[in-house]
C-alpha positions in Angstrom: -35.5 -44.0 -6.8 -33.7 -40.7 -6.3 -30.0 -40.0 -6.6 -28.5 -37.6 -4.1 -26.0 -35.1 -5.5 -23.5 -33.5 -3.1 -23.6 -29.7 -3.4 -20.5 -28.0 -4.7 -18.7 -25.9 -2.2 -19.3 -22.1 -2.6 -16.4 -19.8 -3.0 -12.7 -20.4 -3.6 -10.4 -22.7 -1.8 -8.1 -20.8 0.5 -4.9 -21.6 -1.4 -6.4 -20.4 -4.7 -6.1 -16.8 -3.5 -2.3 -17.2 -3.9 -2.6 -18.5 -7.5 -1.7 -15.5 -9.6 -2.4 -17.1 -13.0 -5.2 -15.5 -15.0 -5.7 -12.6 -12.6 -7.1 -9.4 -14.0 -6.0 -5.9 -13.3 -8.8 -5.4 -10.8 -7.5 -8.3 -8.7 -4.1 -6.7 -8.6 -5.6 -3.4 -7.5 -7.5 -5.3 -4.8 -4.3 -6.9 -3.6 -2.3 -3.7 -3.7 -5.0 -1.9 -1.7 -5.0 -4.6 1.0 -1.2 -4.8 1.2 -0.8 -1.1 1.3 -3.4 -0.9 4.1 -1.6 -3.5 6.1 1.7 -1.7 5.6 0.3 1.6 6.6 -1.3 0.2 9.8 2.1 -1.5 10.7 3.8 1.8 10.0 1.4 3.6 12.3 2.2 1.3 15.2 6.0 1.6 14.5 5.6 5.3 14.4 4.0 5.3 17.8 6.8 3.1 19.2 9.4 5.4 17.8 7.7 8.5 19.3 7.9 6.8 22.6 11.6 7.4 22.4 10.9 11.0 23.3 9.8 9.8 26.8 13.1 8.0 27.3 15.1 11.2 26.9 17.1 13.4 24.4 19.9 10.9 24.1 17.6 8.1 22.9 15.9 10.4 20.5 19.2 11.8 19.1 20.3 8.2 18.5 17.2 7.5 16.6 17.5 10.6 14.5 21.1 9.7 13.5 19.8 6.2 12.5 16.9 7.7 10.6 19.3 9.7 8.4 20.9 6.5 7.0 20.2 5.6 3.4 18.4 2.4 4.5 15.9 4.4 6.5 15.5 7.0 3.8 14.7 4.1 1.4 12.0 3.0 3.9 10.6 6.6 3.7 10.3 6.2 -0.1 8.5 2.9 0.4 6.1 4.6 2.8 5.4 7.3 0.3 4.7 4.7 -2.4 2.2 3.0 0.0 0.5 6.2 0.9 0.2 7.2 -2.8 -1.0 3.8 -4.0 -3.5 3.4 -1.2 -4.8 7.0 -1.5 -5.1 7.2 -5.2 -6.7 3.8 -5.5 -9.1 4.8 -2.7 -10.0 7.9 -4.6 -10.6 5.9 -7.7 -12.8 3.4 -5.8 -14.8 6.3 -4.2 -15.4 7.9 -7.6 -16.5 4.5 -9.0 -18.7 3.9 -6.0 -20.4 7.3 -6.6 -21.0 6.3 -10.2 -18.4 8.8 -11.6 -16.2 7.4 -14.3 -17.4 3.8 -14.0 -16.7 3.0 -17.7 -13.1 4.4 -17.3 -12.2 2.8 -14.0 -9.3 0.8 -15.5 -8.0 4.0 -17.1 -8.2 5.7 -13.7 -6.3 2.8 -12.2 -3.5 3.2 -14.7 -3.4 7.0 -14.2 -3.1 6.4 -10.5 -0.3 4.0 -11.0 1.6 6.4 -13.2 1.0 9.2 -10.7 2.2 7.0 -7.9 5.4 6.1 -9.7 6.1 9.7 -10.8 5.4 11.3 -7.4 7.4 8.5 -5.6 10.4 9.2 -7.9 10.2 12.9 -7.3 9.9 12.2 -3.5 12.9 9.9 -3.6 15.0 12.5 -5.5 14.0 15.1 -2.9 14.7 12.8 0.1 18.1 11.7 -1.1 19.1 15.2 -2.3 18.3 16.6 1.2 20.3 13.8 2.8 23.5 14.6 0.9 
């Protein structure tokens, strides 16, 4: 007499991806990389839509430029810079690790990238808002 055992499902359940308990730094880097990529792709499409205002005429473009100088739009520029820096520096770290360079120090490189992202974003925000005023 044989007893049949049902195989366990492979992988995670879909909703477990959203469970943040017990996640390590690497998982947060993975999430940040994916979210920044999605944000940058959305920005690219938005950028193309905005550039299409040039085809409408100078009055439409001038209206957008006036809107783009508002503090809310300038804050979006800072968020864009954070996304570019986070995605780029994490991508550089992943490239180095993929090439076998700095593998034992990949977490340190992640933290350095985070500090650089925050420092450069702060400097960018200061420059953006100083130029606005």
